[in-house]
C-alpha positions as CSV (number, residue, x, y, z in Angstrom):
1,M,104.4,89.3,98.5
2,D,108.4,88.7,98.3
3,E,111.4,90.5,100.0
4,F,111.2,93.3,96.9
5,D,108.0,94.2,97.8
6,H,108.7,94.4,101.7
7,S,111.7,96.6,101.1
8,V,109.8,98.8,99.3
9,L,107.2,99.2,102.1
10,Q,109.7,99.4,104.2
11,L,111.4,102.6,102.2
12,L,107.6,104.1,101.9
13,Y,106.8,103.6,105.3
14,E,110.2,106.2,105.7
15,G,108.2,108.6,103.6
16,L,110.4,108.0,100.6
17,S,109.0,108.9,97.3
18,A,109.0,105.8,94.2
19,K,112.1,107.7,92.5
20,E,114.3,108.1,95.9
21,I,113.0,104.2,96.2
22,A,114.8,103.4,92.8
23,Q,116.9,105.6,93.4
24,Q,118.3,103.5,96.7
25,V,118.3,100.1,95.4
26,E,119.4,101.0,92.1
27,I,116.5,100.0,89.9
28,S,114.4,101.9,87.5
29,H,111.8,104.2,89.1
30,R,109.5,102.8,86.5
31,T,109.2,99.3,88.1
32,V,108.9,100.5,91.7
33,E,106.0,102.1,90.9
34,H,105.0,99.1,89.1
35,R,105.4,96.9,91.9
36,I,103.6,100.1,93.9
37,E,100.5,99.8,91.8
38,R,100.5,95.8,92.2
39,M,100.6,96.0,96.1
40,K,97.8,98.5,96.2
41,A,95.6,96.3,93.6
42,R,96.2,92.9,96.1
43,I,95.4,95.0,99.1
44,G,93.0,97.3,97.9
45,A,94.4,100.5,98.5
46,R,94.1,103.4,96.5
47,T,96.7,105.8,97.5
48,I,100.1,105.2,98.7
49,S,99.0,106.6,101.8
50,Q,96.3,103.6,101.8
51,L,98.8,101.0,101.2
52,V,101.0,102.3,103.7
53,A,97.8,102.3,106.5
54,L,96.4,99.2,105.4
55,S,99.7,97.1,105.2
56,M,100.8,98.2,108.6
57,Q,97.3,96.6,109.6
58,V,98.0,93.3,108.2
59,V,101.8,93.0,109.3
């Protein structure tokens, strides 16, 4: 994971949606959604909630 992925995860921890994250970091929400999907696949999560929970265990 790179710095952008860590930033996205931090904002997910805070409860922001992909669209809200996109607005905050000033990129397309589709880019954020794509990065979230890649992180989910890498960690083996099926949902964003699982991604957050599993990534908290790893970090």
